[in-house]
VEXSE-975737 format. One record per residue (C-alpha): x, y, z; chain. Coordinates in Angstrom, 3 decimals. Each point is the difference from the previous one (the first is absolute). Example, Ala and Ser with C-alpha at 12.3 -4.5 7.8 and 13.67 -1.06 7.14 Angstrom:
2
12.300_-4.500_7.800_A;
1.370_3.440_-0.660_A;
This chain:
425
82.310_112.467_37.738_A;
2.609_2.170_1.085_A;
1.117_2.336_2.798_A;
0.826_3.358_1.059_A;
3.429_-0.466_2.487_A;
2.307_2.446_1.616_A;
-1.391_3.274_-0.822_A;
0.799_3.015_1.930_A;
-2.507_2.527_0.374_A;
0.964_3.691_1.610_A;
-2.415_2.457_1.254_A;
-2.826_-1.179_-1.549_A;
-2.788_2.796_0.827_A;
-3.314_-1.580_-0.619_A;
-3.564_2.437_1.231_A;
-3.696_-0.273_-0.280_A;
0.101_-3.881_-1.959_A;
-2.119_-3.013_0.298_A;
3.548_-2.302_0.785_A;
2.993_1.347_0.922_A;
2.682_-2.364_-0.810_A;
-1.810_-3.899_-1.178_A;
2.396_-2.901_-0.395_A;
-1.446_-3.001_-1.198_A;
1.321_-3.313_-1.113_A;
-2.372_-3.017_-1.473_A;
0.978_-3.359_0.038_A;
2.207_0.219_-3.183_A;
2.050_3.264_1.135_A;
1.648_1.588_2.618_A;
0.819_3.483_1.835_A;
3.014_-0.080_2.180_A;
2.461_1.687_1.669_A;
-0.761_3.409_-1.283_A;
1.001_3.034_2.313_A;
-1.971_3.255_0.159_A;
1.964_3.166_2.223_A;
-1.681_2.650_1.172_A;
-2.963_1.400_-1.358_A;
-3.645_-0.862_1.019_A;
-3.522_0.797_-0.383_A;
-2.468_2.669_1.404_A;
-3.592_1.323_-1.251_A;
-3.726_-1.756_-0.042_A;
-1.230_-2.620_-2.477_A;
2.021_-2.666_1.201_A;
-1.121_-3.405_-0.099_A;
3.202_-1.233_1.773_A;
3.518_0.995_-0.192_A;
2.214_-2.755_-0.531_A;
-1.162_-2.957_-1.298_A;
2.058_-3.611_-0.655_A;
-1.559_-2.542_-0.664_A;
0.155_-3.881_-1.719_A;
-0.593_-2.865_-0.578_A;
3.639_0.017_-1.655_A;
2.820_1.183_1.465_A;
-0.207_3.357_0.570_A;
2.852_0.469_3.167_A;
2.609_1.721_1.768_A;
-1.047_3.457_-1.377_A;
1.227_2.824_1.779_A;
-0.765_3.592_1.330_A;
2.427_2.220_1.817_A;
-1.362_3.308_2.076_A;
-3.313_0.571_-2.516_A;
-3.009_1.260_1.765_A;
-3.616_-1.314_-0.888_A;
-2.309_3.217_1.786_A;
-4.085_0.262_-1.879_A;
-1.999_0.841_2.706_A;
-1.430_-3.298_-0.987_A;
-0.193_-3.029_-2.539_A;
-2.799_-2.034_-0.665_A;
1.891_-3.112_0.488_A;
2.904_0.688_1.775_A;
3.457_2.058_0.037_A;
1.845_-3.446_-0.823_A;
-1.583_-3.026_-1.117_A;
2.410_-3.651_-0.512_A;
-1.772_-3.103_-0.774_A;
1.525_-3.770_-1.752_A;
2.205_-2.622_1.595_A;
2.832_1.594_-2.710_A;
-0.571_3.347_0.925_A;
1.611_2.065_2.727_A;
1.314_3.698_-0.009_A;
2.638_1.796_2.563_A;
-0.701_3.692_1.355_A;
2.641_1.407_1.226_A;
0.070_3.383_1.922_A;
-3.237_0.850_-1.552_A;
-2.759_2.727_1.274_A;
-3.990_-1.830_-0.108_A;
-2.534_2.741_1.371_A;
-3.776_0.010_-0.825_A;
-1.569_2.714_1.958_A;
-3.525_-0.332_-1.530_A;
0.134_-4.019_0.125_A;
-2.987_-1.391_2.580_A;
2.236_-1.088_2.909_A;
-1.271_-3.718_-0.625_A;
1.338_0.028_-3.401_A;
3.712_-1.181_-0.341_A;
2.251_1.836_-1.721_A;
2.401_-3.194_-0.993_A;
-1.726_-3.336_-0.910_A;
2.562_-3.102_-0.843_A;
-2.610_-2.868_-0.993_A;
0.575_-3.610_1.966_A;
1.482_-1.307_-3.311_A;
2.985_2.488_0.077_A;
3.408_-0.234_2.485_A;
3.099_1.225_0.795_A;
-0.914_3.613_-0.564_A;
2.104_2.725_1.653_A;
-1.137_3.348_0.797_A;
1.624_2.345_2.569_A;
-0.665_4.052_0.271_A;
-2.941_2.451_0.861_A;
-3.310_-1.238_0.638_A;
-2.429_2.460_0.216_A;
-3.933_-0.635_0.840_A;
-1.542_-3.234_-0.208_A;
1.593_-3.298_0.295_A;
1.534_-2.645_-1.758_A;
-1.671_-3.698_-1.268_A;
1.874_-2.869_-0.179_A;
1.502_-3.097_1.176_A;
3.081_1.210_1.706_A;
0.950_-3.288_1.036_A;
0.403_-0.736_-3.829_A;
1.724_3.551_-0.180_A;
2.406_0.620_3.048_A;
1.307_2.750_-2.207_A;
-2.920_2.451_0.507_A;
0.972_2.255_2.355_A;
-2.540_2.926_-0.538_A;
-1.042_1.127_3.508_A;
-2.426_2.260_0.932_A;
-2.756_0.660_3.094_A;
-2.313_-2.505_-2.289_A;
2.267_-2.593_-0.723_A;
3.397_-1.253_0.616_A;
2.807_-2.943_-1.734_A;
0.377_-3.566_1.471_A;
3.421_-1.076_0.801_A;
0.227_-4.393_0.886_A;
0.457_-0.641_3.132_A;
3.586_-1.140_0.757_A;
-0.434_-3.038_2.099_A;
1.499_-2.786_-0.699_A;
-2.628_-2.861_-0.271_A;
3.010_-2.844_-0.143_A;
-0.017_-0.115_4.202_A;
3.411_-2.119_-0.026_A;
1.985_1.964_-2.456_A;
2.797_-0.184_2.118_A;
0.057_-3.968_-0.639_A;
0.114_-1.134_4.128_A;
-1.157_-3.154_1.170_A;
1.542_-2.049_-2.426_A;
-0.534_-4.072_0.597_A;
2.315_-1.802_-2.087_A;
-1.286_-3.779_1.245_A;
-3.521_0.744_-0.913_A;
0.812_2.744_-3.012_A;
-2.068_2.352_1.030_A;
0.427_3.946_-0.241_A;
-2.831_1.870_2.496_A;
-2.031_1.830_-2.216_A;
0.807_-1.449_-3.735_A;
-0.460_-3.245_-1.765_A;
2.970_-1.326_-1.608_A;
-1.194_-1.921_-3.288_A;
1.552_-3.280_-1.074_A;
2.894_-2.084_1.254_A;
2.725_1.080_-2.355_A;
1.652_2.896_1.996_A;
1.658_-0.654_3.476_A;
-0.013_3.401_2.461_A;
2.133_1.116_2.655_A;
0.883_3.265_2.057_A;
3.107_1.631_-0.464_A;
1.297_0.347_3.563_A;
2.358_2.741_-0.413_A;
-1.572_3.236_0.403_A;
2.227_1.731_-2.245_A;
-2.160_-1.294_-2.583_A;
-2.856_2.033_0.917_A;
-0.935_2.228_-2.346_A;
-2.703_2.014_2.327_A;
0.478_-0.143_3.564_A;
-1.399_-3.382_2.080_A;
-1.359_-0.959_-3.560_A;
1.112_-3.502_-0.779_A;
1.553_-1.356_-3.088_A;
-1.350_-3.577_-1.027_A;
2.149_-1.559_-2.747_A;
-1.317_-1.816_-2.696_A;
1.381_-3.494_-1.156_A;
-1.790_-0.717_-3.376_A;
0.264_-3.459_-1.333_A;
-0.802_-0.055_-3.226_A;
-2.961_-1.989_-0.674_A;
-3.431_0.361_0.393_A;
-0.351_3.583_-1.729_A;
-0.422_2.739_1.771_A;
0.113_-0.300_3.893_A;
-2.234_2.736_1.465_A;
-0.204_2.597_3.530_A;
-3.309_1.349_0.660_A;
-1.602_1.397_2.939_A;
-2.746_-2.811_1.940_A;
-2.505_2.453_0.442_A;
-0.070_3.114_-1.997_A;
-2.397_2.896_1.147_A;
-2.975_1.152_-2.235_A;
-0.244_3.455_-0.998_A;
-3.135_0.432_-2.190_A;
0.232_3.728_-0.019_A;
3.707_-0.205_-1.888_A;
0.124_-0.606_-3.754_A;
4.011_-0.200_0.113_A;
2.509_-1.994_1.739_A;
3.786_0.752_0.914_A;
2.261_-2.563_0.907_A;
3.572_-1.337_-0.242_A;
3.126_-1.491_2.086_A;
3.683_0.617_-0.132_A;
1.909_-2.617_-1.721_A;
3.953_-1.246_-0.310_A;
0.790_-2.283_-2.892_A;
2.343_-1.016_-2.291_A;
-2.046_-1.466_-2.059_A;
-1.982_1.806_-2.438_A;
-3.695_-0.302_-0.022_A;
0.203_-1.433_3.187_A;
-2.989_1.552_1.520_A;
-3.554_2.194_-0.891_A;
-2.640_1.288_1.468_A;
-3.364_-1.283_-1.575_A;
-3.394_0.553_0.277_A;
-3.557_-0.786_-1.519_A;
-0.669_3.735_-2.294_A;
-3.917_0.976_0.220_A;
-0.384_-1.511_-3.038_A;
0.942_-3.610_1.616_A;
3.187_-0.809_-1.844_A;
2.979_0.029_1.779_A;
2.623_2.591_-0.407_A;
3.544_0.404_1.775_A;
2.553_2.810_0.846_A;
3.461_0.637_-1.465_A;
2.346_-3.209_1.091_A;
2.777_0.222_2.118_A;
3.279_1.028_-2.048_A;
2.170_-2.760_1.593_A;
2.590_2.416_0.491_A;
0.742_-0.739_3.310_A;
-1.640_2.782_1.932_A;
-2.611_1.028_1.817_A;
-2.967_1.123_-2.035_A;
-3.638_0.773_0.501_A;
-2.021_-2.259_-2.187_A;
-3.953_1.140_0.024_A;
-2.821_0.948_-1.675_A;
-3.332_2.802_0.426_A;
-2.751_-1.296_-2.162_A;
-3.793_-0.328_-0.095_A;
-0.929_-3.141_1.573_A;
-3.010_-2.826_-0.508_A;
-2.300_0.871_3.021_A;
-1.849_-3.519_-0.450_A;
2.873_-1.770_-0.011_A;
3.231_1.701_1.282_A;
3.317_-1.730_-0.312_A;
3.367_1.738_0.831_A;
2.810_-2.498_0.180_A;
4.353_0.046_-0.759_A;
1.191_-2.088_-1.936_A;
3.259_-1.926_0.236_A;
2.023_-1.721_-2.456_A;
3.387_0.301_1.245_A;
2.111_0.917_3.220_A;
-0.837_3.035_1.513_A;
0.292_1.642_3.147_A;
-2.898_1.820_1.385_A;
-1.469_2.759_2.692_A;
-2.151_2.912_0.812_A;
-3.272_-0.911_-1.951_A;
-2.574_2.163_-0.416_A;
-3.494_0.290_-1.196_A;
-2.579_2.598_-0.178_A;
-3.395_1.107_-1.618_A;
0.202_3.036_-2.315_A;
2.401_1.169_-2.447_A;
3.089_1.728_1.688_A;
3.499_-0.415_0.923_A;
0.956_-3.641_1.687_A;
1.448_0.674_3.687_A;
1.954_-3.085_0.883_A;
1.261_-0.132_3.267_A;
-2.858_2.166_1.371_A;
-2.487_-2.093_1.810_A;
-2.440_2.459_1.739_A;
-2.573_-1.164_2.170_A;
-3.510_1.174_-0.241_A;
-2.212_0.792_2.906_A;
-3.073_-2.015_-1.732_A;
2.356_-2.687_0.360_A;
3.233_-1.983_0.413_A;
2.206_-2.681_0.152_A;
3.667_-0.257_1.555_A;
2.674_-2.232_-1.727_A;
2.911_1.495_1.776_A;
0.068_1.093_4.464_A;
-1.908_2.532_0.643_A;
1.540_1.794_3.102_A;
-1.615_2.469_2.190_A;
1.005_2.619_1.407_A;
0.980_-0.229_3.683_A;
-0.038_2.754_2.953_A;
0.593_0.434_3.576_A;
-2.172_1.717_2.181_A;
0.503_1.169_3.448_A;
-2.188_1.142_3.063_A;
-2.552_2.797_0.083_A;
0.532_3.008_2.446_A;
-0.470_-0.703_3.617_A;
-3.503_2.003_-0.532_A;
-1.634_-2.040_-2.087_A;
2.027_-3.485_1.108_A;
-2.956_-2.384_-1.744_A;
0.052_1.911_-3.597_A;
2.317_-1.449_-2.125_A;
0.786_1.446_-3.644_A;
1.536_-2.473_-3.050_A;
1.434_2.441_-2.426_A;
-2.573_0.374_-3.101_A;
1.544_-1.245_-3.267_A;
3.423_-1.371_1.663_A;
-0.744_-3.422_-0.955_A;
-2.202_-2.758_1.545_A;
2.382_-1.666_2.329_A;
0.898_1.615_3.427_A;
2.282_-0.185_2.405_A;
-1.230_0.558_3.629_A;
2.922_1.845_1.928_A;
-1.082_-0.021_3.570_A;
2.882_2.164_0.859_A;
1.260_-2.517_3.305_A;
-3.858_-0.132_1.357_A;
-1.880_-2.656_-1.930_A;
-2.724_0.284_2.847_A;
-2.330_2.010_-1.951_A;
-3.244_0.184_-1.636_A;
-1.092_0.613_-3.147_A;
-4.131_1.266_-0.367_A;
-0.069_1.928_-2.945_A;
1.851_0.360_-3.518_A;
0.211_3.069_-1.755_A;
-3.423_1.147_1.546_A;
0.904_3.425_-1.970_A;
-1.815_0.511_-3.560_A;
3.148_1.102_-1.909_A;
1.664_-3.119_1.412_A;
-2.497_-3.150_-1.128_A;
1.201_-2.417_-2.286_A;
-2.555_-0.980_-2.903_A;
-3.026_-2.493_0.213_A;
2.150_-3.510_-0.570_A;
3.287_1.280_0.991_A;
1.871_-2.999_1.277_A;
2.826_0.472_2.924_A;
2.276_-1.835_2.585_A;
0.918_1.249_2.795_A;
2.846_-1.919_1.672_A;
1.597_-0.463_3.091_A;
3.195_-0.838_1.606_A;
-0.839_0.147_3.324_A;
-2.685_-1.963_2.630_A;
-2.747_2.097_1.876_A;
-1.420_2.687_-2.400_A;
-3.574_-0.533_-0.197_A;
-2.617_1.155_-3.303_A;
-2.992_0.119_2.111_A;
-2.997_-1.098_-1.693_A;
-2.567_3.089_-0.122_A;
-2.406_1.710_-2.210_A;
2.683_1.128_-2.007_A;
2.099_-3.126_-0.481_A;
-2.317_-2.808_-0.741_A;
1.876_-3.317_1.502_A;
-0.868_-3.415_-0.705_A;
-2.231_-1.706_2.748_A;
0.037_3.505_1.736_A;
3.707_-0.914_1.646_A;
2.748_2.180_0.003_A;
3.550_-0.674_-1.511_A;
2.972_0.222_2.431_A;
3.320_-0.268_-1.511_A;
2.561_-2.329_0.202_A;
3.665_-0.295_-1.136_A;
-0.270_0.219_-3.853_A;
-3.488_0.005_-0.442_A;
-2.425_2.125_-2.390_A;
-3.704_0.704_-0.007_A;
-1.472_0.937_-4.110_A;
-2.924_2.345_0.012_A;
-2.244_1.527_-2.884_A;
-0.687_3.533_-0.411_A;
-4.055_0.862_-0.540_A;
0.518_3.409_-0.418_A;
-1.433_1.957_2.526_A;
1.543_-0.106_3.350_A;
-0.124_-4.316_0.536_A;
2.235_-2.317_-0.766_A;
-1.280_-4.231_-0.525_A;
2.844_-2.691_1.231_A;
0.916_-2.348_-3.012_A;
2.675_-2.279_1.849_A;
1.994_-0.193_2.969_A;
3.385_-1.764_0.733_A;
0.439_-0.385_3.850_A;
């Protein structure tokens, strides 16, 4: 037993060796937090440039500004394996001018995680689970790094729509009867725009009160999860984040200090994919706002609930753009144009002459709306006709004729034609 920690090695130059730098720890030893500054490896005959292996603790070993550039290696230039093993390569230069293009220049075994690698990558590619190693940013025309999606999977992170009578918060489960919940009415209490603050009055019986998502979308591609919530409390230890770790045990974050100020209570860790479980454990009076949940190991982004084109749910108000539309030139009186990318609701201003007819909408290719876009034309005056024809397909082939404060809703097909969705005559 024993270890090799905290060493500092500078300008180590290695040529024509079988192995460049080998870091290995058995079950009873450790090789941690050593630093290698500058220097590097070149020449022929290499099996591997840098190799770091367990099964013991062999982590946080750092390389700054080194180069590894044998023309080829029989294994790879950088090899890392072991659940307690990782390395950090900063501003390194990796080149392999004679390595076959289908052979990786870096191999990180599936057991290893939290590796950090950046710098210049020339030739071939990186073989690693980048979701377990988001700090690997080596990029080339053969491979790229990965960052987790910034989308907050708590769909009602603004705590909107709380029903006090039924004790229901959309998007969340309130586990246990041992707390009273209310919404702070004073907008000055908000930490982020349009994000409500909930006040949790812990009733001091029955163990922890739990706040958790009612449904958490699964993401098998990811091994890490990041989640947390802003909390304010004068009770030390009033709240912590908790989850089921990949081993099956429950782990928790650091608790609130009880200092009476806003603190972000959160954690990032490997999670149990077979039985995922994430919650906030509350054992004291606390105010909460802006919870966030993301798959991957990444800094949290509270107060930002981005929408995804793959699907989205709204807990707040969806505000549509509104634009005024004026009649077309006299030379083309039936060819109307509603401004592209200017909203979904269009106020028709007939300039005092409502006796007009609309036969075409955005007939030019450059002005067409994307397929599936829904727009509403709103009329204040009676007498404007939207005519059923080959370009505007109306229900039952019936023209729409405006009355005071009426509207018609159409869907774009991506072609010159539109289809009626509904009308209000």
